[in-house]
N, C-alpha and C positions, 0 to 999 in steps of 0.2 A: 529644398530637402526631399528626397523621395523616401516614401514610407511604404515597406514591404506589407502586405495583407497576410494574416496567419488563417489558414484553413484549420478550424478547431471543430471536431466531431465528439459530441458527448453522448456515450450510450452506457448501457448495463453492461456490467462484465460478462464475459461468455468463459467458458471452463479453459480455454486456450490461453486466457488472459491470466489466470490465477498465479501461475509461478512469478511472471514479471511483474504482477501487482505487489506480490509480496517483496520481492527484491527492491522495489521502488520503495515501498514503506519502510523497509528495513534500514535502506540507505539514507531516507530522509530524517529518520529519528535516531540515527545512529551518531554518537560522538565519543571521542577518548573516556573511558571509564563507564559510560552509559549501561553498556550490556552486563558489566561484572556488578554495578549497583543493583540493577534489578533483579538479579540471582536467578533468572528464569532463561538464560542463553540468547535472549533478542530482546529489542525495545518492547516496551508493554503494547505499544501502538501497532507494531507488526503483529504480536500475540493476539491482540483483540480483532485485528481484521481476520486473522486465520481462524480464529475460533468461532466468531460470527458466521463465518461464510460455511464453515463445517458444522457447527451445531444447529444453526437456525436457517441456513440457507439464504442469507440475506445477500442478494447479489447486488442491489442498489447502494451497497454501503460504498463499492468504488467505482464511482462514476468517471 
C-alpha cells in the first residue's frame, strides 16, 4: 500500500492570512442553530480569534 507524504508547514499568521483564518474558524465551529444561540452573529470561537488578534495582537493564536 502506497502512503503519500504530507508536507505541512506551521507558522505564525500573517496579515494576508487573517480573512481565511476567520473563514475557516467560523466554518469549523458553525452548525445549525449555533449562531442564533450565541446571539453575537457568529460562533464564539470565531469572535474570540478576531478579538484577540485585534485587541491584543496575538498572532500565534492561529498557527
